[in-house]
C-alpha positions as CSV (number, residue, x, y, z in Angstrom):
1,M,-6.6,-0.3,-23.8
2,T,-10.3,0.6,-23.3
3,Y,-11.5,2.4,-20.2
4,T,-13.6,-0.6,-19.1
5,K,-10.7,-3.0,-19.4
6,A,-8.4,-0.7,-17.5
7,F,-11.0,-0.3,-14.8
8,G,-11.5,-4.0,-14.5
9,I,-7.8,-4.8,-14.4
10,T,-7.1,-2.2,-11.7
11,S,-10.1,-3.5,-9.7
12,L,-8.8,-7.0,-9.9
13,G,-5.4,-5.9,-8.7
14,M,-7.0,-4.2,-5.7
15,L,-9.1,-7.3,-5.0
16,L,-6.0,-9.5,-5.0
17,M,-4.3,-7.0,-2.7
18,S,-7.1,-7.2,-0.2
19,F,-6.1,-10.8,0.5
20,E,-2.6,-9.9,1.6
21,S,-3.5,-8.7,5.2
22,P,-5.5,-11.9,6.1
23,L,-2.7,-14.1,4.7
24,I,-0.1,-12.3,6.8
25,K,-2.3,-12.7,9.8
26,M,-2.7,-16.5,9.2
27,T,1.0,-17.2,9.4
28,H,2.7,-18.4,12.6
29,V,5.9,-16.5,12.3
30,P,7.1,-13.1,13.6
31,A,6.8,-10.1,11.3
32,Q,10.6,-9.9,10.6
33,N,10.7,-13.6,9.6
34,F,7.7,-13.1,7.3
35,T,9.3,-10.0,5.7
36,F,12.7,-11.7,5.2
37,Y,11.4,-14.6,3.1
38,F,8.6,-12.6,1.5
39,G,11.1,-10.0,0.3
40,L,13.5,-12.5,-1.1
41,C,10.6,-14.2,-3.1
42,M,9.5,-10.8,-4.4
43,F,13.0,-9.7,-5.3
44,L,13.6,-12.9,-7.4
45,T,10.1,-12.7,-9.1
46,M,10.5,-9.0,-10.0
47,N,14.0,-9.4,-11.4
48,I,13.2,-12.6,-13.3
49,T,10.4,-10.7,-14.9
50,L,12.6,-7.7,-15.6
51,Y,15.3,-9.9,-17.1
52,S,12.7,-11.6,-19.4
53,K,11.7,-8.2,-20.7
54,H,15.1,-6.4,-20.9
55,Q,17.8,-9.1,-21.2
56,N,20.3,-6.9,-23.0
57,N,20.0,-3.7,-21.0
58,I,19.0,-4.8,-17.5
59,V,22.3,-3.4,-16.1
60,S,21.7,0.0,-17.7
61,I,18.2,0.1,-16.2
62,Y,19.8,0.1,-12.8
63,I,22.8,2.3,-13.5
64,N,20.9,5.1,-15.3
65,H,18.4,5.6,-12.4
66,L,20.4,4.2,-9.5
67,S,19.7,7.1,-7.1
68,T,15.9,6.8,-7.6
69,I,15.9,3.0,-7.4
70,L,17.9,3.1,-4.2
71,W,15.8,5.8,-2.5
72,S,12.5,4.5,-3.6
73,G,13.6,1.0,-2.8
74,F,14.5,2.0,0.8
75,C,11.1,3.6,1.2
76,I,9.3,0.6,-0.3
77,G,11.4,-1.8,1.9
78,L,10.6,0.2,5.0
79,S,6.9,0.4,4.2
80,N,6.7,-3.3,3.6
81,L,8.3,-4.2,6.9
82,L,6.1,-1.6,8.8
83,F,3.0,-2.9,7.0
84,I,3.7,-6.5,8.1
85,L,4.5,-5.4,11.7
86,A,1.2,-3.4,11.8
87,I,-0.8,-6.4,10.7
88,K,0.9,-8.6,13.3
89,H,0.5,-6.2,16.1
90,T,-3.1,-4.8,15.7
91,S,-6.3,-5.7,14.0
92,V,-6.4,-5.9,10.2
93,A,-9.3,-3.4,10.2
94,S,-7.4,-0.8,12.2
95,A,-4.3,-1.2,10.1
96,V,-5.9,-1.0,6.7
97,F,-8.1,1.9,7.6
98,I,-5.1,3.9,8.8
99,L,-3.2,2.9,5.6
100,S,-6.1,4.1,3.4
101,T,-5.4,7.7,4.5
102,G,-2.2,7.7,2.4
103,P,-3.5,10.0,-0.4
104,L,-4.7,12.6,2.0
105,V,-1.5,12.4,4.1
106,S,0.4,13.0,0.9
107,A,-1.6,16.0,0.0
108,M,-1.1,17.4,3.5
109,I,2.6,17.0,3.4
110,A,2.8,18.5,-0.1
111,F,0.9,21.6,1.3
112,I,3.0,22.0,4.4
113,L,6.5,21.2,3.0
114,F,6.2,22.2,-0.6
115,K,3.5,24.9,-0.4
116,Q,1.6,23.0,-3.1
117,K,-1.8,24.3,-3.9
118,T,-4.4,22.2,-2.2
119,P,-8.2,22.3,-2.9
120,R,-10.6,23.1,0.0
121,R,-12.3,19.7,-0.4
122,T,-9.0,18.1,0.6
123,F,-8.8,20.1,3.9
124,G,-12.4,19.1,4.6
125,A,-11.6,15.4,3.9
126,I,-8.5,15.6,6.2
127,F,-10.8,16.9,9.0
128,F,-13.3,14.0,8.7
129,V,-10.5,11.5,8.3
130,F,-8.9,12.8,11.5
131,I,-12.3,12.3,13.3
132,G,-12.4,8.7,12.0
133,L,-8.8,8.0,13.1
134,S,-9.5,9.5,16.5
135,I,-12.3,7.0,17.1
136,I,-10.1,4.1,16.0
137,L,-7.1,5.2,18.0
138,F,-9.2,5.9,21.2
139,N,-10.6,2.4,21.1
140,D,-7.2,0.8,20.3
141,L,-5.5,2.8,23.1
142,E,-7.9,1.2,25.6
143,L,-7.2,-2.3,24.1
144,G,-3.5,-1.8,24.1
145,N,-3.1,-2.1,20.3
146,M,-1.3,1.2,19.8
147,E,2.1,-0.4,18.8
148,G,0.5,-1.8,15.6
149,N,-1.2,1.5,14.8
150,L,2.2,3.3,15.1
151,Y,3.7,0.9,12.6
152,A,0.7,1.6,10.3
153,F,1.3,5.3,10.5
154,G,5.0,4.8,9.8
155,C,4.1,2.7,6.8
156,V,1.9,5.5,5.5
157,F,4.7,8.0,5.7
158,A,7.2,5.6,4.1
159,F,4.8,4.9,1.2
160,V,4.1,8.6,0.7
161,S,7.8,9.3,0.6
162,M,8.2,6.5,-2.1
163,L,5.5,8.2,-4.2
164,S,7.3,11.5,-3.9
165,V,10.6,10.0,-5.1
166,L,9.0,8.1,-8.0
167,E,7.1,11.2,-9.1
168,R,10.3,13.1,-9.6
169,D,11.7,10.3,-12.0
170,K,8.9,8.9,-14.1
171,E,11.5,7.1,-16.3
172,A,12.8,4.8,-13.5
173,N,11.8,1.2,-14.1
174,R,9.1,0.3,-11.5
175,L,10.0,-3.4,-11.5
176,A,13.6,-2.5,-10.6
177,C,12.3,-0.1,-7.8
178,F,9.9,-2.6,-6.3
179,G,12.4,-5.5,-6.6
180,T,15.1,-3.4,-4.9
181,G,12.5,-2.5,-2.2
182,A,11.8,-6.1,-1.6
183,L,15.5,-6.9,-1.1
184,I,15.9,-3.9,1.2
185,A,12.9,-5.1,3.2
186,S,14.6,-8.5,3.7
187,L,17.8,-6.8,4.8
188,L,15.9,-4.5,7.3
189,A,14.2,-7.6,8.7
190,A,17.5,-9.4,9.1
191,V,19.2,-6.6,11.0
192,T,16.3,-6.0,13.4
193,A,15.5,-9.5,14.5
194,P,17.0,-13.1,14.4
195,I,15.7,-15.0,11.3
196,S,14.7,-18.7,11.5
197,V,13.1,-21.1,9.1
198,P,9.3,-20.9,9.1
199,D,7.0,-23.9,9.6
200,S,5.9,-25.4,6.3
201,Y,2.3,-23.9,6.5
202,S,3.6,-20.4,6.9
203,L,6.3,-20.9,4.3
204,W,3.8,-21.9,1.7
205,I,1.8,-18.7,2.4
206,I,4.9,-16.6,2.2
207,V,6.1,-18.1,-1.1
208,F,2.6,-17.8,-2.6
209,M,2.4,-14.1,-1.6
210,G,5.9,-13.1,-2.5
211,A,6.2,-15.1,-5.8
212,L,2.6,-14.8,-7.1
213,L,-0.1,-12.8,-5.3
214,T,1.7,-9.5,-4.5
215,P,3.6,-9.2,-7.8
216,L,0.5,-10.1,-9.8
217,S,-1.7,-7.6,-7.9
218,R,0.9,-4.8,-8.4
219,A,1.3,-5.7,-12.1
220,F,-2.5,-5.4,-12.6
221,I,-2.7,-2.1,-10.7
222,G,0.3,-0.7,-12.6
223,I,-1.2,-1.7,-16.0
224,G,-4.6,-0.3,-15.2
225,T,-3.5,3.0,-13.6
226,K,-1.6,4.0,-16.8
227,F,-5.0,4.4,-18.5
228,L,-7.2,5.7,-15.6
229,P,-7.5,9.2,-14.2
230,S,-5.9,9.6,-10.8
231,V,-9.2,10.4,-9.1
232,E,-10.7,7.1,-10.2
233,V,-7.6,5.2,-9.1
234,A,-8.0,6.8,-5.7
235,L,-11.6,5.6,-5.6
236,L,-10.6,2.1,-6.4
237,T,-8.0,2.0,-3.6
238,I,-11.1,1.9,-1.2
239,I,-11.5,-1.8,-2.2
240,E,-8.7,-3.0,0.1
241,P,-9.8,-1.4,3.4
242,V,-13.4,-2.5,2.8
243,L,-12.7,-6.1,1.9
244,A,-9.6,-7.0,4.0
245,P,-11.4,-6.9,7.4
246,F,-14.2,-8.9,5.8
247,W,-11.8,-11.6,4.7
248,V,-10.2,-11.8,8.1
249,W,-13.6,-12.0,9.7
250,I,-14.6,-14.9,7.5
251,L,-11.2,-16.8,7.6
252,M,-10.1,-16.1,11.1
253,D,-13.2,-14.9,13.0
254,E,-11.4,-11.6,13.9
255,K,-14.4,-9.4,14.4
256,P,-13.6,-5.7,14.2
257,H,-14.7,-3.6,17.2
258,I,-17.7,-1.4,16.6
259,N,-15.6,1.7,17.2
260,T,-13.1,0.5,14.6
261,L,-16.0,0.0,12.1
262,M,-17.5,3.4,12.9
263,G,-14.1,5.2,12.5
264,G,-13.4,3.2,9.3
265,A,-16.8,4.0,7.9
266,I,-16.1,7.7,8.3
267,I,-12.7,7.4,6.7
268,V,-14.0,5.3,3.7
269,T,-17.0,7.5,3.2
270,T,-14.8,10.6,3.3
271,L,-12.4,9.2,0.7
272,I,-15.2,8.2,-1.6
273,V,-16.9,11.6,-1.4
274,H,-13.5,13.3,-1.9
275,S,-12.7,11.2,-5.0
276,M,-16.2,11.9,-6.5
277,M,-15.8,15.6,-5.9
278,A,-12.4,15.5,-7.5
279,H,-13.8,13.6,-10.5
280,K,-16.7,16.1,-10.9
281,E,-14.2,19.1,-10.6
282,A,-12.0,17.5,-13.3
283,K,-14.9,17.1,-15.6
284,I,-15.9,20.7,-15.2
285,N,-12.4,21.9,-15.8
286,D,-12.2,19.7,-18.9
287,V,-15.4,21.2,-20.3
288,Q,-14.2,24.7,-19.6
289,W,-10.8,23.9,-21.3
290,H,-12.6,22.9,-24.5
């Protein structure tokens, strides 16, 4: 696959993903209800796709990497539930800006817990992201939106944990991992709140997201990222936090507070600069290697 095609496919996946937050916000059901039915739709879609590709050895795919699939699935399920809770309990802008800090949170955890070597630019980026988050959180504290923000932070840590598990077992089938994660999300939703049948409007949105939009966006991102450098993938992840609040503004007239936009602008700018510096550093190292 050419670089241009990989870049385009990954960008399309990120674009599709940016519609998830406004669609969640548009439904009339509690977060657990949404998660329960959404998870079941994703579980079925992922496993039907997996079966179509690996009819003869689908059982061995699960058995050979059962530990990774279960641990990553738990982290995926928890992050899915917390993400939907965050969208339901705070503004989309606040939630997606907090979620966009995932790569830097991952780097910070790797440095603190695993003594992994971390570039100076990452510490600088963490400092500016902290400033941006402080502006958002200070504003949301006054508005009483902190519950949703706490869910968003929990989602970040669950997502980072999932990446850590998958990084240690690159052979584990990602469809199996995400399908299992979707099922676990449904189970977590069912044990934390009573589940009822959604209204037809909400149900159509849930089925559309769970059976088509989310699996398709993840498939595009998964395909493209196999052929792109990690620094460029990190840069493309900025698409969601930039576009998601815009879609909600258009579709639901949810206008982000000026402080949220200021803090988000600091976070997004920091992430862009950090990715560009990483890209430049990678190019220099590549030239020196050759």
